[in-house]
C-alpha positions, 0 to 999 in steps of 0.5 A, spaced: 079 144 549 074 139 546 075 132 545 068 128 543 071 121 545 071 118 538 074 112 536 080 115 532 080 113 524 086 115 519 085 115 512 088 117 505 085 123 500 088 120 493 088 124 487 084 120 482 088 121 476 087 117 469 094 118 467 096 112 470 089 109 471 092 104 476 096 108 480 090 111 485 088 103 486 095 101 488 095 107 493 089 105 496 092 098 496 098 101 500 093 105 504 090 098 506 096 094 507 099 100 512 093 099 516 089 105 515 082 105 515 079 109 510 081 111 503 077 117 499 078 121 493 076 128 490 070 128 486 071 133 480 066 130 474 068 136 469 076 135 470 078 130 464 085 129 467 081 125 473 077 118 473 070 118 475 070 118 482 064 114 483 067 108 478 073 109 481 070 108 488 067 101 486 073 099 483 077 100 489 072 097 493 073 091 489 080 091 489 081 092 497 078 088 503 078 092 509 078 099 508 072 104 508 071 108 501 068 115 500 068 121 496 071 127 499 067 130 497 062 128 492 059 133 487 052 134 488 050 139 483 052 133 478 050 127 481 042 126 482 041 125 490 036 119 488 040 115 484 046 117 488 042 114 494 041 107 491 049 107 488 051 108 495 047 103 498 049 098 492 056 099 494 055 098 501 052 092 500 057 089 495 063 091 499 060 088 506 059 095 509 065 099 507 062 105 504 061 112 507 058 118 503 062 125 503 058 130 500 059 137 498 054 143 495 058 144 489 063 151 488 066 151 481 060 153 478 063 155 471 065 148 470 059 145 473 054 149 468 059 147 462 057 139 464 050 141 464 049 143 472 045 148 474 048 154 477 046 156 484 047 161 489 051 160 496 044 160 499 040 155 494 046 150 494 045 149 502 037 148 500 039 143 495 044 140 499 038 139 505 033 137 500 038 131 498 039 129 505 032 128 506 032 124 499 038 120 501 036 118 508 028 117 505 031 112 500 035 108 505 029 107 510 027 100 508 023 100 514 018 105 511 013 102 507 010 108 504 013 111 497 018 117 498 015 124 497 020 130 497 018 136 493 024 141 494 025 147 490 032 143 487 031 136 488 024 132 488 022 125 488 014 124 488 012 117 490 019 113 489 020 106 492 025 106 497 031 101 498 035 098 497 037 099 505 045 099 506 049 093 509 050 098 515 048 105 517 052 109 512 055 116 515 054 122 511 059 127 512 059 134 509 064 138 506 063 145 509 066 152 512 060 157 513 055 157 519 049 155 515 052 149 512 055 147 519 048 148 522 045 143 517 051 138 519 048 139 526 041 137 524 042 132 519 049 129 518 054 125 521 060 129 520 064 135 519 069 134 513 073 141 512 080 141 509 086 144 514 089 148 508 082 152 507 082 154 515 084 160 518 086 160 525 081 159 530 076 156 524 076 149 527 074 152 534 069 156 531 066 151 527 065 146 533 062 151 537 057 153 531 055 145 530 055 144 538 050 149 539 046 147 533 046 140 535 044 141 542 038 145 539 036 140 535 036 135 541 043 131 539 049 131 543 055 134 540 059 128 540 054 125 535 057 129 530 064 126 528 069 131 526 074 129 520 080 133 517 084 133 511 091 135 512 097 135 508 104 134 511 111 131 510 116 127 514 122 131 515 129 130 519 128 137 522 121 141 524 119 146 519 112 147 520 105 144 522 106 136 520 112 138 517 117 134 521 119 128 524 114 122 526 114 124 533 112 131 531 106 128 527 104 124 533 104 130 538 100 135 533 095 130 531 094 128 538 093 135 540 088 135 534 084 130 537 084 132 544 083 139 543 079 140 537 075 134 537 078 131 530 076 124 530 078 122 523 085 125 520 085 124 512 092 125 509 092 128 502 098 124 499 100 120 493 107 118 496 107 111 497 112 112 502 109 117 506 102 113 506 106 107 509 110 111 515 103 115 516 099 108 517 105 104 520 108 109 525 104 115 526 097 112 527 099 107 532 103 112 536 097 117 536 092 112 538 096 110 544 098 117 546 090 119 545 088 113 549 093 114 555 090 122 555 083 120 555 084 114 560 087 119 565 082 125 564 076 120 564 073 122 557 067 118 555 067 115 549 062 118 543 058 112 543 055 113 550 053 120 549 046 122 547 042 128 546 035 129 548 032 126 541 036 119 543 034 120 550 026 120 548 027 114 544 029 110 550 024 113 554 019 111 549 021 104 550 026 104 543 033 101 544 037 107 541 043 103 540 039 098 535 036 104 531 041 107 525 043 114 526 040 116 519 033 114 522 034 117 529 037 123 526 030 124 523 026 121 529 020 125 533 020 125 540 013 123 543 008 128 543 011 131 536 007 132 530 
């Protein structure tokens, strides 16, 4: 059993259809009105039946007041990381700190190539994603005066000016399944974002174990990496399977994901406004209450209080770790390192 003590976050995963361009916007507003925290959209720039996800995110942020918006996940092969970094920072500034960056290495290579992208092997796509993370983090670092240089095999900037700095410490969540990507998350990202539909029995536990081990090797506490999960389901009168049943069943099953598998963010893939309302108004509050009770009885430490060796080294060096953005702390060196 693994509970990392993350504050629970609930959101929606909406289809960016352009058949009725305002429908995904209305569903985002329904999500916010239902009390949910997060609204996300899939990103397939080669899909002519979809709105462009980045344009939609910007529009939704302007049409809402409270929810965080994110791609789930943005297609890196068709979105240059330096431009993406400035776009995310700009949206975060315009929205008052309501942007998150969900990022993926790409997978549907035929349509990606058809849109002008470069076909990569699985290994190359992980390398490209790591280079992109260095570029995005580097451009967000407004405290560093030197121009940014990242000369990768797939992405490069050679003397780019840094900025703008986001309004808040924008989290980077990676969509991933394979061990090498999971280890990259442990070293350089803020969250793991898989979809339950693609996971086999035991994959959550195995993925958590890989991330935890790699995080500790990198000097990070496993709780520094949020675990997110896309789920699907239906509220029915009688139990019919996982997340296929009455509200009480949903509450028990989602609480178990938090308490046993460390899932701190649950994102419901649904375009049904009625299901979204039930999820936000009935399911989410009850899950929070149940998990809070269990944590109080077990003495689970909040994730924000758990720090790895890298953070401890910063504190010993006289740096207030709580005041250091995670994006900077994740790449900090310990005293004596070169």
